[in-house]
C-alpha positions as CSV (number, residue, x, y, z in Angstrom):
1,M,-44.5,-122.5,30.7
2,S,-45.0,-123.8,27.2
3,T,-43.5,-122.3,24.1
4,T,-45.4,-119.1,23.6
5,A,-46.7,-116.7,21.1
6,I,-45.4,-113.5,23.0
7,T,-41.6,-114.3,22.6
8,T,-41.4,-115.5,19.0
9,A,-40.3,-114.2,15.8
10,P,-42.2,-114.2,12.5
11,P,-40.7,-116.9,10.2
12,D,-39.6,-114.3,7.6
13,L,-37.4,-112.6,10.4
14,Q,-36.7,-115.4,12.6
15,F,-33.3,-116.1,11.4
16,G,-32.4,-113.0,9.4
17,E,-31.1,-109.8,10.2
18,A,-33.9,-107.4,9.5
19,T,-35.4,-105.4,12.2
20,P,-39.2,-104.4,12.1
21,H,-40.4,-100.9,12.0
22,A,-41.8,-99.5,15.3
23,T,-45.0,-98.1,13.7
24,P,-48.6,-98.7,14.4
25,Q,-48.9,-99.9,10.7
26,A,-46.2,-102.5,11.1
27,A,-48.0,-103.6,14.4
28,L,-51.2,-104.0,12.6
29,A,-49.7,-105.8,9.7
30,R,-48.3,-108.5,12.1
31,L,-51.5,-108.9,14.0
32,M,-53.6,-109.3,10.7
33,A,-51.1,-111.9,9.5
34,V,-51.6,-114.1,12.6
35,R,-53.0,-117.6,11.7
36,P,-54.4,-119.0,15.0
37,A,-54.8,-122.6,13.6
38,A,-51.4,-122.6,12.0
39,Y,-49.9,-121.3,15.4
40,A,-51.6,-124.0,17.4
41,R,-50.3,-126.7,15.1
42,S,-46.7,-125.6,14.8
43,R,-45.9,-123.1,17.6
44,N,-43.2,-125.4,19.1
45,H,-41.4,-125.5,15.8
46,L,-38.6,-123.0,15.2
47,Q,-40.1,-122.7,11.7
48,G,-43.6,-122.5,12.9
49,A,-46.5,-120.2,12.4
50,V,-45.6,-117.9,15.4
51,T,-47.1,-114.4,15.7
52,G,-44.1,-112.0,15.8
53,L,-46.2,-109.7,18.1
54,S,-43.8,-109.5,20.9
55,P,-42.0,-106.3,20.1
56,Y,-45.0,-104.2,19.5
57,L,-46.6,-105.5,22.8
58,T,-43.5,-104.8,24.8
59,H,-43.3,-101.3,23.4
60,G,-47.0,-100.5,23.4
61,L,-47.6,-100.3,19.9
62,L,-50.2,-103.1,20.6
63,T,-52.0,-104.0,23.9
64,L,-53.2,-107.7,24.9
65,P,-56.8,-106.3,24.9
66,Q,-56.4,-105.1,21.3
67,V,-54.9,-108.7,20.3
68,L,-57.6,-110.4,22.2
69,S,-60.4,-108.5,20.5
70,H,-59.0,-109.0,17.2
71,L,-58.8,-112.8,17.7
72,G,-62.2,-112.8,19.0
73,Q,-63.7,-110.6,16.2
74,V,-61.8,-112.1,13.2
75,H,-61.1,-115.5,14.2
76,G,-63.8,-116.3,16.7
77,L,-61.4,-117.5,19.1
78,D,-62.5,-118.3,22.9
79,A,-60.5,-118.7,26.2
80,Q,-59.7,-122.5,25.4
81,H,-57.6,-121.8,22.2
82,K,-54.0,-122.3,22.6
83,L,-53.1,-118.9,21.3
84,V,-55.2,-117.3,23.9
85,F,-54.0,-119.3,26.6
86,E,-50.3,-118.6,25.6
87,L,-51.3,-114.6,25.6
88,G,-52.3,-115.5,29.2
89,W,-48.6,-116.2,30.2
90,R,-47.6,-112.6,29.4
91,A,-50.3,-111.2,31.6
92,Y,-49.3,-113.6,34.3
93,F,-45.8,-112.6,34.3
94,A,-46.9,-109.0,34.7
95,H,-49.4,-110.0,37.5
96,V,-46.3,-111.7,39.4
97,W,-44.3,-108.5,38.9
98,R,-47.0,-106.2,40.3
99,C,-47.5,-108.4,43.4
100,E,-43.9,-109.3,44.0
101,G,-41.9,-106.2,42.7
102,P,-38.3,-106.7,42.8
103,Q,-38.6,-110.1,44.1
104,I,-38.8,-111.4,40.6
105,F,-35.0,-110.6,40.3
106,E,-34.2,-113.1,43.0
107,S,-35.0,-116.9,43.2
108,M,-38.7,-117.2,44.0
109,R,-38.1,-120.7,45.5
110,S,-35.4,-123.2,46.0
111,G,-34.3,-124.5,42.8
112,V,-32.4,-127.8,42.0
113,L,-29.2,-126.6,43.8
114,P,-28.8,-123.7,46.2
115,D,-27.9,-120.4,44.4
116,S,-24.5,-120.6,45.8
117,A,-23.7,-123.7,43.5
118,Y,-24.1,-121.5,40.4
119,A,-21.5,-119.3,38.6
120,H,-22.5,-115.8,38.2
121,E,-20.6,-114.9,35.1
122,L,-21.8,-116.2,31.6
123,P,-18.8,-118.0,30.0
124,A,-17.2,-116.5,26.8
125,D,-17.8,-119.6,24.7
126,I,-21.6,-119.2,25.1
127,R,-21.5,-115.3,24.7
128,Q,-19.2,-116.0,21.5
129,A,-21.1,-119.0,20.1
130,T,-18.3,-121.3,20.4
131,T,-19.7,-124.1,22.5
132,G,-19.7,-126.5,19.7
133,L,-23.3,-127.5,20.3
134,P,-25.3,-126.3,17.1
135,V,-28.5,-125.7,19.1
136,I,-26.8,-123.2,21.4
137,D,-24.3,-121.5,19.1
138,Q,-27.2,-121.2,16.7
139,A,-29.4,-119.7,19.3
140,V,-26.8,-117.1,20.4
141,R,-26.0,-116.2,16.8
142,C,-29.7,-115.6,16.0
143,L,-30.1,-113.6,19.1
144,Y,-27.3,-111.3,18.1
145,N,-28.2,-111.2,14.4
146,S,-31.8,-110.4,14.7
147,G,-32.7,-109.5,18.4
148,Y,-35.2,-112.5,18.0
149,L,-35.3,-115.8,19.4
150,H,-38.1,-118.3,19.2
151,N,-39.4,-119.2,22.6
152,H,-38.4,-122.8,22.2
153,A,-34.8,-121.9,21.5
154,R,-35.0,-119.4,24.6
155,M,-35.8,-122.3,26.7
156,W,-33.0,-124.4,25.3
157,L,-30.5,-121.9,25.7
158,A,-31.4,-121.0,29.2
159,S,-31.6,-124.8,30.2
160,Y,-28.1,-125.3,28.9
161,V,-26.7,-122.2,30.9
162,V,-28.3,-123.2,34.0
163,H,-28.4,-126.8,34.3
164,L,-25.8,-128.1,32.2
165,R,-23.1,-125.2,32.6
166,K,-24.1,-124.3,36.2
167,V,-24.4,-120.6,35.5
168,H,-27.2,-118.8,37.9
169,W,-30.2,-118.0,36.0
170,R,-29.8,-114.3,36.8
171,A,-26.8,-114.0,34.9
172,G,-28.3,-115.5,31.9
173,A,-31.5,-113.5,32.0
174,D,-29.8,-110.3,32.3
175,W,-27.5,-111.0,29.3
176,M,-30.4,-111.9,27.1
177,V,-32.9,-109.2,27.9
178,G,-30.3,-106.7,26.8
179,H,-30.1,-108.3,23.4
180,L,-33.8,-108.8,22.8
181,L,-35.8,-106.5,20.7
182,D,-38.8,-107.5,22.8
183,G,-36.9,-107.7,26.1
184,D,-39.6,-107.2,28.7
185,L,-38.4,-107.8,32.5
186,A,-41.2,-109.7,33.7
187,S,-41.5,-112.2,30.9
188,N,-37.7,-112.6,30.4
189,H,-36.7,-113.2,34.0
190,L,-39.7,-115.3,35.0
191,S,-39.2,-117.3,32.2
192,W,-35.6,-118.1,33.0
193,Q,-36.8,-118.9,36.6
194,W,-39.4,-121.1,35.0
195,V,-36.6,-123.1,33.3
196,A,-34.3,-123.1,36.4
197,G,-37.1,-124.5,38.6
198,T,-37.1,-121.3,41.0
199,A,-40.6,-120.5,39.8
200,S,-41.9,-123.7,38.7
201,A,-42.5,-127.2,40.3
202,R,-39.4,-128.7,38.4
203,P,-36.7,-127.7,36.0
204,Y,-37.0,-127.8,32.2
205,L,-34.6,-129.9,30.6
206,F,-34.0,-131.0,26.7
207,N,-32.0,-133.3,24.9
208,A,-30.8,-134.0,21.3
209,A,-34.1,-135.7,20.4
210,N,-36.0,-132.6,21.4
211,V,-34.0,-130.4,19.2
212,A,-34.3,-132.8,16.3
213,R,-38.1,-132.8,16.5
214,Y,-38.5,-129.0,16.5
215,A,-35.6,-127.5,14.9
216,P,-33.9,-127.2,11.4
217,P,-31.1,-129.7,10.6
218,D,-28.2,-127.1,11.2
219,W,-29.4,-126.9,14.9
220,H,-29.4,-130.8,15.4
221,C,-26.9,-132.3,18.2
222,A,-26.8,-135.8,17.3
223,G,-23.7,-137.5,18.8
224,S,-23.1,-134.6,21.3
225,V,-23.1,-134.3,24.8
226,I,-26.7,-133.7,25.1
227,D,-27.7,-136.6,23.0
228,T,-28.6,-138.8,26.0
229,T,-31.6,-139.6,28.3
230,Y,-33.5,-137.3,30.4
231,E,-32.6,-139.3,33.5
232,V,-29.0,-138.6,32.7
233,L,-29.7,-135.0,32.3
234,Q,-31.5,-135.0,35.6
235,R,-28.5,-136.3,37.5
236,V,-26.4,-133.7,35.9
237,A,-28.7,-130.9,36.9
238,A,-28.6,-132.2,40.4
239,D,-24.9,-132.5,40.8
240,P,-23.1,-129.2,41.7
241,A,-19.9,-130.5,40.1
242,A,-21.3,-131.8,37.0
243,V,-20.8,-129.7,33.8
244,L,-21.4,-131.0,30.1
245,L,-19.0,-129.6,27.7
246,Q,-18.8,-130.3,24.2
247,R,-15.3,-131.3,23.1
248,G,-15.0,-129.7,19.7
249,P,-17.6,-128.5,17.4
250,L,-20.1,-130.8,15.5
251,L,-19.5,-129.9,12.0
252,R,-22.7,-128.7,10.3
253,G,-22.0,-127.4,6.8
254,S,-19.3,-124.9,6.1
255,P,-18.2,-122.4,8.8
256,P,-18.9,-118.7,8.2
257,S,-16.1,-117.0,6.5
258,Q,-14.5,-114.0,8.1
259,E,-15.9,-111.8,5.2
260,D,-19.4,-112.9,6.3
261,D,-18.8,-111.9,10.1
262,A,-15.6,-109.6,10.0
263,A,-16.1,-109.3,13.7
264,A,-16.0,-112.8,14.5
265,P,-13.5,-113.8,17.1
266,S,-13.0,-117.0,15.2
267,A,-14.3,-118.7,12.1
268,W,-16.9,-120.4,14.2
269,G,-17.7,-117.8,16.6
270,I,-19.4,-114.4,16.9
271,S,-18.5,-111.1,18.8
272,E,-21.1,-110.2,21.2
273,P,-22.8,-106.8,20.2
274,P,-22.1,-104.2,22.9
275,L,-24.8,-103.3,25.3
276,Q,-25.1,-99.4,25.7
277,H,-26.2,-97.6,28.6
278,Q,-27.5,-94.8,26.2
279,P,-27.9,-94.4,22.3
280,D,-24.5,-93.8,20.7
281,R,-23.4,-90.1,20.5
282,A,-24.0,-89.8,16.7
283,L,-27.6,-91.1,17.2
284,M,-28.1,-88.6,20.2
285,Q,-26.9,-85.8,18.1
286,A,-28.7,-86.8,15.0
287,L,-32.2,-86.9,17.0
288,A,-31.5,-83.8,19.0
289,W,-31.9,-85.3,22.4
290,Q,-32.1,-82.8,25.2
291,A,-31.8,-82.5,29.0
292,P,-35.5,-82.2,30.6
293,N,-36.5,-78.5,30.2
294,A,-39.5,-77.2,32.4
295,E,-39.7,-74.2,30.0
296,T,-40.6,-76.4,27.2
297,V,-43.7,-77.7,28.9
298,R,-44.7,-74.8,31.2
299,G,-48.6,-74.7,31.0
300,Q,-48.8,-77.5,28.5
301,D,-51.0,-80.6,28.5
302,V,-48.4,-83.2,28.3
303,W,-48.6,-86.8,27.0
304,L,-45.6,-88.9,28.1
305,V,-44.2,-91.0,25.4
306,H,-41.6,-93.6,26.9
307,P,-40.2,-96.8,25.4
308,W,-43.3,-98.8,26.7
309,C,-45.9,-96.7,25.3
310,L,-45.1,-95.8,21.7
311,A,-48.6,-95.6,20.5
312,D,-50.0,-92.4,18.7
313,P,-50.7,-89.9,21.6
314,P,-54.4,-88.4,21.7
315,A,-54.9,-85.2,19.9
316,G,-54.7,-81.9,21.7
317,C,-51.7,-82.5,23.7
318,M,-47.9,-82.0,23.7
319,A,-46.1,-85.3,23.2
320,V,-42.8,-85.4,25.2
321,A,-40.5,-88.5,24.8
322,V,-38.5,-89.4,27.6
323,L,-35.7,-91.9,28.4
324,D,-34.8,-92.4,32.0
325,A,-31.0,-92.5,32.3
326,D,-31.3,-94.3,35.7
327,F,-33.0,-97.5,34.2
328,F,-30.5,-97.8,31.5
329,V,-27.6,-97.7,34.0
330,R,-28.8,-101.1,35.2
331,W,-30.5,-102.3,32.1
332,P,-28.5,-101.5,28.9
333,W,-29.8,-102.2,25.5
334,S,-28.4,-103.2,22.1
335,E,-27.9,-100.9,19.5
336,R,-30.7,-102.3,17.5
337,R,-33.1,-101.9,20.3
338,W,-32.2,-98.4,20.7
339,R,-32.8,-97.5,17.0
340,F,-36.0,-99.3,17.2
341,V,-37.4,-97.1,20.0
342,T,-35.7,-93.8,19.2
343,A,-36.8,-94.0,15.5
344,R,-40.5,-94.2,16.8
345,M,-39.9,-91.5,19.4
346,Q,-38.4,-89.3,16.6
347,A,-41.5,-89.8,14.6
348,L,-43.9,-88.8,17.5
349,T,-42.3,-85.6,18.8
350,R,-39.5,-83.0,18.4
351,H,-39.4,-83.0,22.3
352,R,-37.1,-85.7,23.3
353,W,-35.5,-85.8,26.9
354,W,-32.7,-87.8,28.2
355,G,-32.0,-87.3,31.9
356,S,-32.5,-88.8,35.4
357,N,-35.7,-90.1,36.8
358,A,-35.6,-86.9,39.1
359,A,-34.6,-84.5,36.5
360,I,-37.5,-85.6,34.2
361,L,-40.1,-85.4,37.0
362,Q,-38.6,-82.1,38.2
363,A,-39.0,-80.7,34.4
364,L,-42.7,-82.1,34.4
365,Q,-43.6,-79.9,37.4
366,S,-44.3,-77.0,35.2
367,A,-46.8,-78.7,33.0
368,R,-50.6,-78.1,33.4
369,S,-51.0,-81.8,33.3
370,V,-49.1,-84.8,32.5
371,R,-51.1,-88.0,31.3
372,G,-49.9,-91.2,29.7
373,V,-49.9,-94.9,30.3
374,Y,-48.0,-96.4,33.0
375,N,-45.7,-99.3,32.7
376,L,-44.0,-101.2,35.5
377,H,-40.6,-100.6,33.7
378,L,-41.1,-97.0,34.7
379,G,-40.8,-97.8,38.3
380,P,-43.0,-96.4,41.3
381,N,-42.3,-92.7,40.8
382,F,-44.6,-92.7,37.8
383,A,-47.2,-95.1,39.1
384,P,-51.0,-94.1,38.8
385,Q,-52.5,-92.5,42.1
386,S,-55.0,-95.4,42.3
387,G,-53.9,-97.2,45.3
388,E,-52.6,-99.9,43.2
389,R,-49.6,-101.8,44.7
390,V,-46.6,-100.6,42.9
391,L,-43.1,-101.8,44.3
392,P,-39.7,-100.4,43.4
393,L,-38.2,-101.8,40.2
394,Q,-35.0,-103.2,41.8
395,G,-33.2,-101.8,44.9
396,A,-29.9,-101.8,42.7
397,V,-31.5,-99.7,39.8
398,S,-30.9,-96.3,41.1
399,G,-31.6,-94.4,44.2
400,A,-33.8,-91.9,42.0
401,L,-36.2,-94.8,41.4
402,S,-37.1,-95.3,45.0
403,G,-36.2,-91.8,46.3
404,K,-38.4,-88.9,46.8
405,V,-40.7,-87.6,44.1
406,P,-41.0,-83.7,43.8
407,A,-44.1,-82.8,45.9
408,A,-45.8,-80.6,43.2
409,V,-45.7,-83.4,40.3
410,Q,-49.1,-84.4,39.6
411,L,-49.1,-87.2,37.1
412,S,-52.2,-88.8,35.4
413,L,-50.7,-91.8,33.9
414,S,-53.4,-94.6,33.6
415,P,-52.7,-98.2,34.2
416,E,-52.2,-100.5,31.2
417,P,-55.4,-101.9,29.8
418,A,-55.8,-105.2,31.5
419,P,-56.6,-108.1,29.2
420,F,-58.4,-110.1,32.0
421,L,-60.2,-109.2,35.2
422,E,-57.1,-109.1,37.7
423,P,-57.0,-111.4,40.7
424,T,-57.1,-109.5,44.1
425,V,-54.5,-111.9,45.5
426,R,-51.1,-113.1,44.2
427,C,-51.5,-116.3,42.1
428,R,-48.7,-118.8,42.9
429,S,-48.8,-120.7,39.7
430,F,-50.0,-119.9,36.0
431,S,-52.7,-122.8,36.5
432,A,-54.2,-120.9,39.6
433,Y,-54.1,-117.5,37.8
434,W,-55.7,-119.1,34.5
435,A,-58.4,-120.7,36.6
436,K,-58.9,-117.4,38.3
437,V,-59.4,-115.2,35.4
438,N,-61.4,-117.7,33.6
439,Q,-64.1,-117.7,36.2
440,H,-65.5,-114.6,34.4
441,P,-65.8,-114.0,30.7
442,I,-62.9,-112.2,29.0
443,P,-64.0,-109.1,28.2
444,A,-61.9,-108.6,25.0
445,L,-63.0,-111.8,23.6
446,Q,-66.8,-110.9,24.1
447,A,-67.1,-108.0,21.7
448,S,-69.3,-108.8,18.7
449,H,-68.2,-107.1,15.4
450,P,-68.6,-107.9,11.8
451,K,-66.1,-110.8,11.0
452,H,-62.9,-109.6,9.2
453,S,-63.0,-106.1,10.6
454,A,-59.6,-104.6,11.3
455,P,-58.7,-103.8,14.9
456,S,-58.7,-99.9,15.5
457,H,-55.4,-98.1,15.7
458,A,-56.8,-94.7,16.9
459,P,-54.6,-92.6,19.3
460,Y,-54.7,-94.1,22.8
461,E,-57.7,-93.3,25.0
462,A,-57.3,-94.0,28.6
463,P,-60.4,-96.2,29.7
464,V,-62.9,-94.6,32.1
465,Q,-63.0,-96.1,35.5
466,G,-65.4,-98.8,35.7
467,E,-65.5,-99.5,31.8
468,L,-64.3,-102.6,29.9
469,F,-60.7,-102.5,31.2
470,K,-60.1,-101.7,34.7
């Protein structure tokens, strides 16, 4: 995996505390601001021309086909362009999740060391940004303060956690995904596995010279424990007893004051924002979340709004927003992400349900029809009835996710629009996947429209079977 457009923040937000708005207008503005040529030149740099599309893709305000279509129409990109290539990584990770199901939460192959050689708790100094390594402490602070992290910084952080501190990739992946505004389980966890070497041919390592090449000066680590050769780092990664700890911080400017960060455990650290299994009580009350109610939808044509489909619903249906409490027992979110998602749900509908997977499905039985867009985060109970192989999200999530669905529920959720012609068998590497999907023209790049036309943001209409995105 290389640094990718899908997991980066726009330069104006990357190091700040602003949270983008979860609206189609904000998504369209980000898409129109993409500069493919500048991206190709500078994507690896933390202050490069990254796309900032990831929160909108994760939450269904944009789709990969929409993005590819825009890139083809406005910028004339083809499948060989670096930005298209990097968008392919997101599609590939979803492909692996569809094929492997809960196995993506386990090591896909043997890594540098056995799983038993790694700790399963993330150390406090990493969580509190007090490792003394500017690249790590800055990355953690950026993650907490903005919900964003440039993909290169994610890779550095993951590599440090796994190979230099001997913490299992799963502990790091679970921690990071809760704080990310764009957290996608497939992209996040498989990226951590790629760095760990459990989903790639070799582990990803970095040193101070790499940081100096791609990061601003206050991230640099000259004179630190990572200011060494890759040969030394490889030996450390392969030694179960070797851990690289920085003895004392490398001073970079003035320390943040307690006034700047009143919650900081020390002048050099930062308190980890809590991850919440549900929106805080005040937010739940302010937005009038209710238990699933069959009477609300009785006889209605329902459009299901969920965290991974926040686009405008089609006309002529009752939009019902749902939050599956079972999912969030296992995958809590930061307050920032809760507010990002629930603000959009509030704008879409006054019918907002918080409840278990089973309770939501039970209440939907009284509807005349239930349509929407399926996403793998929803689990198998909401899967399209198309014979598509959909495995349980993860055995430990909740019994409801893999349990019995009420027999009367008739869901008509459409698969997410596919950006590429999906391979019929599991591709064991990204290169194999990319070669396979490029055996055919990429449909979204083939459309011929006037240059500089804006992509449509009409309400989502499910594709007809056999049409462009099947």
